[in-house]
Structure formats: C-alpha cells, structure tokens
C-alpha positions as CSV (number, residue, x, y, z in Angstrom):
1,M,97.5,115.0,77.9
2,K,94.8,117.4,79.1
3,V,92.1,116.0,81.5
4,T,88.6,117.5,81.9
5,V,85.4,116.4,83.6
6,D,82.0,117.4,82.3
7,E,80.3,118.3,85.6
8,S,76.9,118.3,84.0
9,L,77.4,114.5,83.3
10,C,79.2,113.5,86.5
11,E,77.0,111.6,89.0
12,G,79.7,111.3,91.6
13,H,80.3,107.5,91.3
14,A,83.9,108.3,92.0
15,L,85.3,105.3,90.1
16,C,87.9,107.7,88.6
17,V,89.0,108.7,92.1
18,D,89.5,105.1,93.0
19,A,91.5,104.6,89.8
20,C,93.6,107.7,90.0
21,P,93.4,109.7,93.2
22,D,96.4,111.8,92.2
23,V,94.3,113.4,89.4
24,F,90.6,113.2,90.5
25,V,88.8,114.2,93.7
26,L,85.2,114.0,94.8
27,R,84.0,117.4,96.1
28,D,82.2,117.1,99.5
29,E,79.8,120.0,98.8
30,D,78.1,118.5,95.7
31,D,79.5,115.0,95.1
32,V,80.9,116.0,91.7
33,V,84.4,114.9,90.6
34,T,86.9,117.6,89.8
35,V,90.4,117.5,88.3
36,L,93.3,118.1,90.6
37,I,96.0,118.0,87.9
38,E,94.8,119.1,84.5
39,S,98.0,118.0,82.7
40,P,99.2,115.0,84.6
41,D,102.7,113.6,84.3
42,E,103.2,110.9,81.8
43,S,103.7,108.3,84.6
44,L,100.0,108.8,85.5
45,H,98.6,108.4,81.9
46,G,97.8,104.7,82.3
47,E,95.8,105.4,85.5
48,V,94.0,108.4,83.9
49,D,93.1,106.3,80.8
50,R,91.6,103.6,83.1
51,A,89.7,106.2,85.1
52,A,88.2,107.7,81.9
53,A,87.3,104.2,80.5
54,G,85.7,103.3,83.7
55,C,83.4,106.3,84.0
56,P,79.8,105.1,83.7
57,K,78.7,108.5,82.4
58,T,81.6,109.1,80.1
59,A,82.1,112.5,81.8
60,I,85.9,112.4,81.5
61,S,87.6,113.8,78.4
62,L,91.2,113.3,77.5
63,E,93.0,115.4,74.9
64,G,96.5,114.8,73.5
C-alpha cells in the first residue's frame, strides 16, 4: 500500500491523524497533513483505510 495526501485538498481537519498517528501528522507551520510512512506495514492498513475513508475532503489516496 502506498499512501499520499493531496496537499491542495487538505484543510487540516486532522481526522486522519486521530485515526492513524503512526502514518499521518499535522504540520505546525501550515496546518496541512503529511505522510510519515509512505508504505506502512500491513498491520496499519486497517487504520490507514479508516483514515482515508474519514477524510472530509477525500485528500488521501491509497494505492495497492
């Protein structure tokens, strides 16, 4: 699985950070979410899926 965040869509709601803090972080300087682990371990896939599904701006993309 490859995780990306479209920074032009992200509004910094940080619901993904709440759902999966091992993979997502909210940057202090601009309140945009960034990906900490682009290819997370399989054990995190459920949390990543929930984070992507919960994004109100559908800014998270999952491949693979």
